[in-house]
N, C-alpha and C positions, 0 to 999 in steps of 0.2 A: 133750446127746448121749443117745441111748437106749442102755440096756444091752442085751447080746446077747439076753437072755430076752424083753424087751419087743419088741425089733426082730423076733424070730422070730414073735411073735404077730401082728404087724400086717402081715407080708408075705404076699402071695398070688401064685400063678402065673397068668400070662395068656398062653396060646399060646407058652410058652417064654420069655417076658419076665418081668421082676420089677417089680411096681408097688407102691409104698408106699401102704397104705390108711389110714394114720394120719390124713390130712387130705383130706377129700373136696373136690375143687375143681370148677370149671366150665371147659370148653374155651372159649378165646377165639380167635376168628378175626378178624384185623386186616388188611384190605387196605391196603397202602401205595402201591398204584398199580394200573393196569389197569382202572380203572372210570371211566366218563364220557369215555373217550378210547381210541384205538387205540395200544397200546404201553405201555411203562414198567410191565410186569407184575411184581408182587411181592406176596406175601401171607405174613403171619406166623401161625403156629399156636402157641398158648401154653397150657400147663397147669401150674399151680403154678410151679415153678422152672425149667421147661424151655420153650425156644422153638425151633421149626423153621421155617425160611424156605423158601418155594417160589418159585424164579425170581428174577431180578434184571436187568431189562431197561431199555432206553432208549426214548425217543420222539423223533420228528422235531420240531424247533422249529416253532412256529406263525409265521404271517406277521408278527406284530407283535414277534417276538423277534429284533430286528435284530442281525445279527452272531453270533448264538448257534449253536454247532455241534451240541450234543446236549442233551437233557433227561434227567436221571436222577432216581430217586426220592429223597425226603428220608428218610434212615434214622436220624434223631435218636433215635427210640424204641429202635431196636436197639442203637445205640451206648451209650445209657444203661444198657442191660441186656446188655452184651456177654458177661458171664460166664455168662449163662443161655442164650445162643444156641448150640445144639448143632451146627448146620450149615446150609448152603444146598443145597437139593435142586433139580436142574434137570430140566425136562420135555423140552426139546429145544434145538437150537443156533441158533435165530434171534436176531437182534439185540435184538428187543423182549423177549427172555427171558434173554439172557446179557450184553448189551452194557454194562451198568453195573458188572459185576463188578470190573474193574480199579480203578474209582474207589471203590467201596464197600469192597473188601477192603483198601484202604490203611488204613482206620479200623476195620474190623471183620474182623480176620483169623481166620476160622473155616474149618473143612473144607468142601469142596464135593463134591457127589455127582452123577454123571450117567452116561449111556451113553457108549460109546467115541467116537463121532463128536462128541458134545456136548463131552466133555472135551478132545478134540483141537482143536476150534475155540476153546475157552476158553484152552487153552495158547498158541495163536497170540497172543491178546490179552495174556496175562500176559507173554509174551516181549517184546512191543513195549514194555511198561511196566516191564521189568526186575523182574518179580515172580515169575518161574517157580520160584525156589528158596525162596520164603518162604510159598507157599500150598500147603496139603495138598489133593491131588486124588485122588478115589476113583472108580474105574471100576466100574460095575455093569451087569448084564444084565437084560433084561425077565424077570420071574418071581422075581427076587431080592428079599429082604426085609432091611432093615438096622435096627438099634436105635439110636435117637438119644434119650437120656434115657428118658422114659416112652413116647415114641412109637416105634412100629414102622412103618416106611415101606416099602410094597410097590410095586414098579415093574411096570406092566401095559402090554404092547405096544399101541401105537395106530398109525394112519396119519396122515401130515401131508405137507406139501410138502418135508420134509427127512427123511432116514432116521434111525432110532434115536429116534423120538419116543415118549414114554411118558406114561401117566396115572399117578396116584399114589393108592394106598389107604392112608390114614394111620390106623393102628390106635391109638386113644387110650383112656384109662380110661373115657371116657364112651360111646364107640362108634366105629364106622368112618366116616371122612370120605373121600369120593372127590373128587379134583381131576382133571378131565379133561385138563388142559393144552390145547394147540391140537390139534384132531383132525378127521378125517373118516373115513367108512367106505369104504375103497377095496378092492374085491374083487380087483383086479388091480394091486397096487402095483408100482412099478418095482424097488424093492429090498426084500428081506425078505418076511415073511408079513403077512397081513391082521390087522387089529385083533383082540385077544383078547376077543371078545364073550362067550365061555364064562365067563371069569373074572369079568366084570362081573355075569353072571347068577348065578354062585355066591355072590358077595358080596351081591347083592340078595336071594337066598333067606334068607341068614343074618340080614339086617337091616342097613341102612345108615342112619346117623344123619343125615348131611348130604351134599349133592352140590353142588360148585362146578363150573360147566360153561361152556365156551367159547360166547360169544353172538354172535360176529362176523357170522355169516350167519343169525341168528335171523329176519330179515325175509324171507329167500328161501325160496320153496316148493320142494318136491321134494327131489331128491338132488343132491349135488355130483358132477360128472363125474369119472371116473377120470383119473389123471395120464397114463395111456397115450394118451388121446385127443389130447393135445397133440403127441405124437410123430408121429401121422398128419398133423397140420396142418403140422409142420415138413417132413416128407417131401414133401408136396404143394407147399409153397413152394419147396423146394430143386429139385424136378424142373422147375418152371416158370421158374426164375431162370437162364436161359441167358445167359452172358456178363455176369452181374451179380455184383458183390461183395456178400456177405450179412453183415449185422451183427445180432446178437441181444442186446438189453438185458434183463436179468432180475436178480432178487435173487441176490447172491453165494452165499448159503447154501442156495439151492434146488438141492441136489445132484441130485435126480431129474431136474430140467429140464436141467441141464448134461449128464447122461448121454444124454438123448435128442438133444440138439444134436450131441454127439460122434458118436452112432450115425448120425444123418442125414448128417453131413459125410463120414463114412467111406464110407457107401453111395454117395454121389455124388462120391467121389474129391476131396474138398476138404481142405485143411489148416486147422487151427484155431489162431488166436492169441488170447490172453487179455489183456484190458486192465483196469486198475484194481487197486489194491493189495489190496483185500479179496477180489476175485475170484481173483487169483493165489494168495493165501494159502489160500483154501478149496479150490481145485483141487489144490494141492500136498498139503494135509492129507488130503482125501478120497481122493486117489489112494494115498497112503502107507498109509492105514488100510484100503484095499480097498473103499471105498464108491463109488468112481468108477472104472470100467474104461475106460481110454482105448485105443482100437485103436492098434497099432504105427504109428509114423511119421505120426501124425495131428496131434499137438500140436507147434507150432513157437514159437520166440521172436518177440516183437513186432518186433524189429529185422530179422527175416527176411522180412517181408511184401512188401517190394519185389522179392523174387526170384520172386514168383508172379503170374500173371495174375489178373484179377478173378474169373474163373470157377473158380479153384482155391482161393479163400479164404473162410473164415468167421471173423469177429471176434466174440468174446463179450465184452461190456462191462458195467460197472456203470452206474447212472444211470437206471434204469427209473422212478424216482420224481421225476425232474427236479431232483435235488440239485445245487446250483450248482457244487460242487467235484468232482462225480463225472465219470467219463471221458466219458460221452455228452454231458453238458451242455457240457463244454469243447470237444468236437468240434463241437457245433452252433454254438458262438460263435467257432470258429476259434482256440481257445486251446490246443489239445492239441499237444504237441510232435511226436508221431510219427504221428498219424492225422488225415487231413483228409477231410471228407465231400465226395464227388464226385458230379456228376450221374449218375444211373443206379444209384447204390447202393441196395440193398434193405435196409431197416432194420425189424426185427421188435421191437416192444415186447411182451415176454412177461410182462406183469404188469398188474394193474389199479391205478389210483391209490389210495393210502391216503387216507381222508377228510381233507381239508385240503390235499392235494398236487395237486389237480386243476389249479389255475392254472399251477403250475410245470411240470407234465407237458405241458399244452397249449402253453405257451410254447416248450418244447423241440421238440415236434412241428412247430410252425409254422416254427421256424428250420431244421429238417431239410428241410421241403418247399421253403423258400426256396432252399436250396442244391441243389435238383434231385433230392433223394433220393425214393425211393418208400417210404412208411412204412405198415407193417401193424400195426394195434393191436387188431384184432377177431378173436376165436376163436383167439387164440394163448396163452391162459392159462386154467387152471382153478384154482379156489380150493383152498386146503388146509384149509378150514374146513367143518364140517358144516352142511348146510341143514336145514330143518324136519323132514323125514321121518327123517333120521339122528339128530337130537336126540331125536325121539320114541322111536326104538328104544332109545337109551341110557337115557332116563328110565324106559321101561317095564321094562327089565331090572333097573335099580338100585332102583327104588321107594323113594326116600329119604323120611325123615320131614321133613327141612328142605331147602330149596333156595335157593342163592345164585347168581344169574347173574353171570358175570364176563367179562372180556375184551371190551369194547365200549363204544360211546358209550351215553348214557342210553336212546336210542330202541331200541337193540339189547337192552339189559338188560330194558327194559319189555316188549318183544315176547316175549322168552324167558320172562318171568314169566307172561305171558298163555298161552303155549303149555303151561306146566306146569299152569296152572289147567284148561285144556281136557282135560288128561290125568287130572284128578281131584284134584289137590293143593289143599289148603285154603289160601286166600290168606294166612291168618295165619301159615302156616309157610314163606312165601316172603319173602325179605329182599332188597330193593333197597338195597344199601349204597353209601356214599360213601367216598372215600379217607380213611383215618384213623378210621373207625368201629370200635368194639369190639363185636363180636357175641358174646354169652355163650350157650353151649349146655349144657344138662343133658340127661339122657336124655328128659325130658318136655317141656321148654320152651326157647324161645330169645328173647332180647331184646337190643336195642342199649342198652348201659349207659354209653357215653361215647365219648370220642375221644382219640387220641394225636396228637402233632405229625406232620403229613404234608403232602405237597405235592410241589414239584418244585425241583430244584437245576439251575442252568444251567451248562453247560460251554462256555467260550469260549477256544479255543486251549489253553494250559496251565493256565488259571485254572478252578478248580472252585468254584462258589458265590460268586465275587466279583462276579458280575453279578446284580443284583437288580432290583426294581421301579423304584428311583430311577434306576439306570443306564439301564435300558430306556426310561424316560420321557425322559431326556436325549437318548438316541439317536433316539428318535422325534421329539423337538422339533427336533433338528439336521437330521434327514432331511426334515422338512416345511418348516421356516422358515429354516434356515441359521444362521450365526454372525456376530456383529460383535464384533471385539476393539477396545477403546478403550484407547490407550496415552497416559499423561500422565506427565511428569517434574516433580516438585515439589522446591522448595528445603527442605532440612531445617529444622525448627522453624517457619519462617515460612509454609510451605505455599504460597509464591508459585509460579505456573506458570512453569517455565523453558523447556519445549518441549511441543509438542502443543496440543491433543489430535490424535493420529493415529488414524484409523479403518481397520481392515482388515476386508474383507468376504469371507466364505467361504460360498457356497451361498445368499446372500441376494439380492444384485444384482451385475451385472457393472459394476464401478466406472467404467470408461471411458464407459459409456453412461448413467451416472446421477451425473454430476459435480455437478449442482445439488443433488440430494438429499443427497449426501455432504457438500458444503460447508455446507448448512443444518444437517445433523446435527452437524457440528463446532461450529457456533455454539450449538446447544442445549447441548452438553457444556460449552462455555466459560461460558455463562450459569449452568449448574449449579455450576461451580467458583467463579464469582464469588459466587454465593449462599452457598456454604459459607464463603468467606473473610469475607463480610459478617457472617455469623452466628457466626463464630469456631468453626466445626466443624473439628476437627483429626484426629479418629479416622478411619483409612482405611476401616474397615468402613462408617461412616456416609456418607463421601464416595462410596464405590462404590455404595451403595444409592440415593443421590440422583441420581447419573449414570444409573444403570440405569432408574430410574422416569421421569426426564425424557426420556431417549432412547426408551424403550418407548412412551410416550404420543405423542411426535412421529411415530415411524415408523408407528404404528397409524393415526393420522389421515391420513398421506400415502399409505400403501401397503396398509392393512388386513392387515398381516402382523406377526407377533410373533417376530422372530429371537431366538436366545439371545444375550444381551449379556454380554460378559466384560471388565469394566474391569481394567486393569493399571496400578498406580501405582508409579513408580520414584522413588527419593529421591537427591538429590545434596547 
């Protein structure tokens, strides 16, 4: 411990905050997600003994993640350093930025900070997981600055496809780091004021050490259209939909889009019902907090839709990404309990498929067309992310020394890096990081110095992390080739076969149409058992392996398939 006199000597004031100067360190930026993919955004900022985390989101499972519901970041590094984590700071309320919080906060219970709508949406999640009373939640407003250890975090107003989105200026002992969050420049936002470009310019004049910027639309030229343009499209569609029931599928958390749907419905004297648990929760929260203004007598319960004719109804639903369990997908497959798709329904998909979801979205659209619905999926969505010209504006205002593109697949990050070079940045000051990299920055230089444990944790039902590569490999095997269960009853000690072998097929062949194959398979198992008896092999593990190998070889020769083989030995 330092005595008071020494401690006084090594303390210095920094914009009202106190920073110990006894030990000069380097700022570490550690992305734990959000790179080489869309979603699962989370980044750690570390200086000496203090860590601040920005965002904590989920990603959609990929096609080969059979049965998996969600993908969340691996926060092993944060758990190992839990006593150093000062808090999690949130940029906005989309699932890819807040969705993993209930899972991560179970093991890393630290304070969270966000704007009012963001915290409101997080509280919905915490309530579902019975964690509302155990997590410290702190509401901030754009322009506010908070102290977290040596870090001072400033919240800067931005525009996105959800209200209350912010960028962060993280004031560190090494310099200011700006994290854009997800953003676009919208001069006519639906809710609130436009992005605070003036504050970005002020910080740029004073000097910015590093800039982490949203890269989702880095490949797109020009500017992103204002959210208000979608409202005009809705009004046109509503005016032309005489005697048709209208359904709109969009992201639950896109509150600005919901506002425009309600406004159009009110103008054309339609009632609105909301389908999907997440959609219902968002509408309730956004309305209570004043971010969604629903005209009087416009919102009805889903159970009331049968009281109204088709030309009096609008149904807002989840499932714009083709998620199998979302409401729209269940309607398309006739599995929804309350809503059936009928010929003549007009269905608006107000979103664009997230990369990787194109097939599932296409499948849902085809099913909707088969049921006689009219599906509109063009010009009904504008992105919430900045295109090239908007990115150039922010880069030009901030003028960072170092640049780290984030939030996107590798091609997006690469294009954003090229864009920064076109604006005059030196390529050696641009870092294309991978998840888990440790980027160390001083005032003068930056370099990648190592890695921390990082990756993804799979959520399946109530299980978190209990599904890994081996389980996924088995699921893939089962889905492609099926399963054969071989049941044999042996006499204790002598290992004489008392009954069986019986073979049960699941997903391999239809037994009644392959009786010869199954009879021959039984003979192969019998021969394998006789071989074990002749060789005096008594260990069950060895007997099972011999059965599996003999049967696998036989089935491959006969069918060119390799089902999973599961021998079961019972003893009497």
